[in-house]
Each structure stands twice: as structure tokens, then as C-alpha cells.
LOVO-513995 format. One record per residue (C-alpha): residue in one letter; z, x, y; residue number from 1. Coordinates in pm, whole numbers, plus 50000, padded with zeros to 5 digits. Each point is the difference from the previous one (the first is absolute). Layout:
BEGIN
(pt "A",(Z,X,Y),NUM)
...
% end
This chain:
BEGIN
(pt "M",(49964,50054,50037),1)
(pt "L",(50092,50252,50219),2)
(pt "Y",(49594,50065,49943),3)
(pt "Y",(49913,49643,50169),4)
(pt "A",(50301,50015,50235),5)
(pt "A",(49878,50308,50122),6)
(pt "H",(49592,49905,49963),7)
(pt "M",(49998,50329,49844),8)
(pt "S",(49645,49889,49894),9)
(pt "E",(49836,49978,50392),10)
(pt "D",(50140,50383,49963),11)
(pt "G",(49788,50030,49738),12)
(pt "A",(50265,50088,49776),13)
(pt "V",(49858,49836,49655),14)
(pt "S",(50304,49974,49799),15)
(pt "S",(50382,49875,50060),16)
(pt "Q",(50147,50382,49854),17)
(pt "A",(49855,50070,50355),18)
(pt "A",(50334,49835,50139),19)
(pt "G",(50208,50100,49800),20)
(pt "D",(49896,50356,50075),21)
(pt "D",(50024,49942,50382),22)
(pt "P",(50348,50112,50154),23)
(pt "R",(49908,49759,50291),24)
(pt "L",(49977,49738,49786),25)
(pt "N",(50215,50087,49699),26)
(pt "M",(50313,49927,50225),27)
(pt "W",(49934,49644,49933),28)
(pt "V",(50080,50004,49659),29)
(pt "N",(50189,50307,49834),30)
(pt "D",(50351,49945,49970),31)
(pt "W",(50027,49654,49985),32)
(pt "G",(50304,49812,50057),33)
(pt "R",(50159,50179,50219),34)
(pt "A",(50207,49763,50284),35)
(pt "G",(49806,49820,50160),36)
(pt "D",(49678,50011,49742),37)
(pt "R",(49878,49603,49987),38)
(pt "G",(49703,49869,49826),39)
(pt "V",(49809,49673,49898),40)
(pt "V",(49693,50049,49707),41)
(pt "A",(49737,49738,49941),42)
(pt "F",(49950,49975,49616),43)
(pt "D",(49754,49794,49782),44)
(pt "P",(50184,50011,49670),45)
(pt "G",(49700,49818,49805),46)
(pt "K",(49809,50316,50098),47)
(pt "S",(50298,50261,49978),48)
(pt "L",(49863,50052,50330),49)
(pt "Q",(50141,50142,50330),50)
(pt "L",(49798,49813,50298),51)
(pt "G",(50255,50151,50320),52)
(pt "A",(50283,50131,50106),53)
(pt "A",(50139,50039,50372),54)
(pt "W",(50290,50257,50013),55)
(pt "L",(50302,50073,50255),56)
(pt "R",(50091,50367,50112),57)
(pt "L",(50223,50151,50219),58)
(pt "L",(49802,50313,50061),59)
(pt "P",(50204,50278,50289),60)
(pt "K",(49815,50062,50350),61)
(pt "G",(49726,50215,49926),62)
(pt "F",(49874,49925,49648),63)
(pt "S",(49778,49702,50172),64)
(pt "T",(49805,49851,50264),65)
(pt "G",(50199,49676,49971),66)
(pt "Y",(50369,50115,50066),67)
(pt "Y",(50189,49781,50186),68)
(pt "D",(50295,50110,50005),69)
(pt "D",(50316,50111,49739),70)
(pt "E",(50063,49593,49822),71)
(pt "T",(49685,49887,50005),72)
(pt "P",(49750,50025,49661),73)
(pt "E",(49640,50072,50016),74)
(pt "L",(49797,49732,49787),75)
(pt "A",(49704,50091,49782),76)
(pt "I",(49810,49694,49823),77)
(pt "A",(49728,50002,49749),78)
(pt "V",(49795,49725,49824),79)
(pt "V",(49706,50155,49743),80)
(pt "P",(49654,49932,50191),81)
(pt "E",(49855,49714,49747),82)
(pt "C",(50313,49795,50057),83)
(pt "I",(50028,50065,50428),84)
(pt "G",(49947,49622,50151),85)
(pt "Q",(50169,49789,49744),86)
(pt "G",(50328,49990,50196),87)
(pt "I",(50199,50319,49821),88)
(pt "G",(50099,50221,50294),89)
(pt "S",(50094,49693,50182),90)
(pt "A",(50180,49907,49705),91)
(pt "L",(50171,50374,49947),92)
(pt "L",(50085,49974,50368),93)
(pt "D",(50167,49721,50045),94)
(pt "A",(50199,50077,49652),95)
(pt "L",(50103,50351,50136),96)
(pt "I",(50079,49853,50386),97)
(pt "E",(50246,49721,49879),98)
(pt "T",(50159,50311,49724),99)
(pt "V",(50092,50235,50335),100)
(pt "R",(50025,49726,50256),101)
(pt "T",(50367,50073,50026),102)
(pt "A",(50026,50362,49868),103)
(pt "V",(49834,50115,50264),104)
(pt "P",(49912,50048,50409),105)
(pt "A",(49637,49975,49964),106)
(pt "I",(49682,50133,49793),107)
(pt "V",(49786,50239,50106),108)
(pt "L",(49586,50056,49865),109)
(pt "T",(49633,50162,50109),110)
(pt "V",(49718,49851,49955),111)
(pt "R",(49647,50155,50044),112)
(pt "S",(49789,49854,50321),113)
(pt "G",(49715,49762,49859),114)
(pt "N",(50235,49932,49641),115)
(pt "P",(50001,49596,49973),116)
(pt "A",(50391,50050,49872),117)
(pt "R",(50093,50053,50341),118)
(pt "H",(49924,49597,50054),119)
(pt "L",(50268,49948,49671),120)
(pt "Y",(50274,50184,50154),121)
(pt "E",(49956,49829,50394),122)
(pt "R",(50006,49681,49784),123)
(pt "H",(50295,50080,49877),124)
(pt "G",(50175,50110,50367),125)
(pt "F",(49923,50333,50026),126)
(pt "V",(49920,50170,50342),127)
(pt "V",(49795,50307,50097),128)
(pt "I",(50231,50219,50098),129)
(pt "D",(49797,50351,50066),130)
(pt "E",(49667,50147,49921),131)
(pt "V",(50018,50300,49690),132)
(pt "T",(49794,50241,49848),133)
(pt "N",(50018,49958,49706),134)
(pt "R",(49997,50298,49680),135)
(pt "A",(49629,49920,50035),136)
(pt "G",(49947,50081,50319),137)
(pt "T",(49958,49663,50134),138)
(pt "I",(50175,49722,50211),139)
(pt "S",(50286,49791,49812),140)
(pt "S",(50133,49726,50172),141)
(pt "K",(50373,50066,49966),142)
(pt "M",(50144,49643,49976),143)
(pt "L",(50393,49831,49980),144)
(pt "L",(50144,49696,49879),145)
(pt "K",(50354,49942,50107),146)
(pt "F",(50319,49778,49866),147)
(pt "G",(50189,49820,50197),148)
% end
């Protein structure tokens, strides 16, 4: 899911192993289960297939362009390409937000310019707070959803 969340195919990567080998990306999943790590998975049990995942992680300042503060986790979300547009991303985001609404002050994310998922985030209440240069060297919007 990290490969899909990072849109690595757009960067020329042809396998998910590239995500695991990239230190700017594997920080999202290495040592999963630390304090503050939260996630949800969409799974089709009939086909034994993972359809998508959304997860939150507190990353230290300087590790990511999405950093907001020491209490606000960053969101990563992915849906397998053949399932995009079926409401899976929205369901994942709904479930994750409901899980953390009273546990964190906000959620932050970055989304590449032109990525249609930005509309999904806006529908869920995220607002653009900055523009940043992402790991691919292009522009991403930093978006924040505040609770309370």
C-alpha cells in the first residue's frame, strides 16, 4: 500500500519493493505499532485481497514535508488502482477519522497537485495550509483537518 500511497508508478518505479527501499518512504511503516500509530484496511475476504489502507503516524520534524507539530499525525492512504472510484478511500478515511477524532488534535497530509484525491480530503473537512515541494520534486498541498 505504501507504493500506491506514494504514487511511485508516476515516478517510474515498477515494483512495491522500491517503496520499502526508500528511506523517505519506509519511515511510514518501519517498526509499525509505535505509540500513536493507527490504521485501517479495506479487505475483500472472498478474494483474499487487500483493497486499500489508511494509516496515521507521528513523524518527527524534518522527516516529512507534512510535519505540522509534535501532536498531529500524518495521513497516508492508498487504494489499489483497479478499485479507485468505488468509495473505498472515502470509507477508509471515515473510519480512520472516527477512530482518532478524540485522541488527536488534528490530522495533516500532503497531496500532489492535480491528484483528484484532493477533493476527497476537502469533502472530509481538510483545508490547504501550505504548498510544499514533495520527494519527487513537484508541488504538493499540505492539508489539515482540525478537531474540536
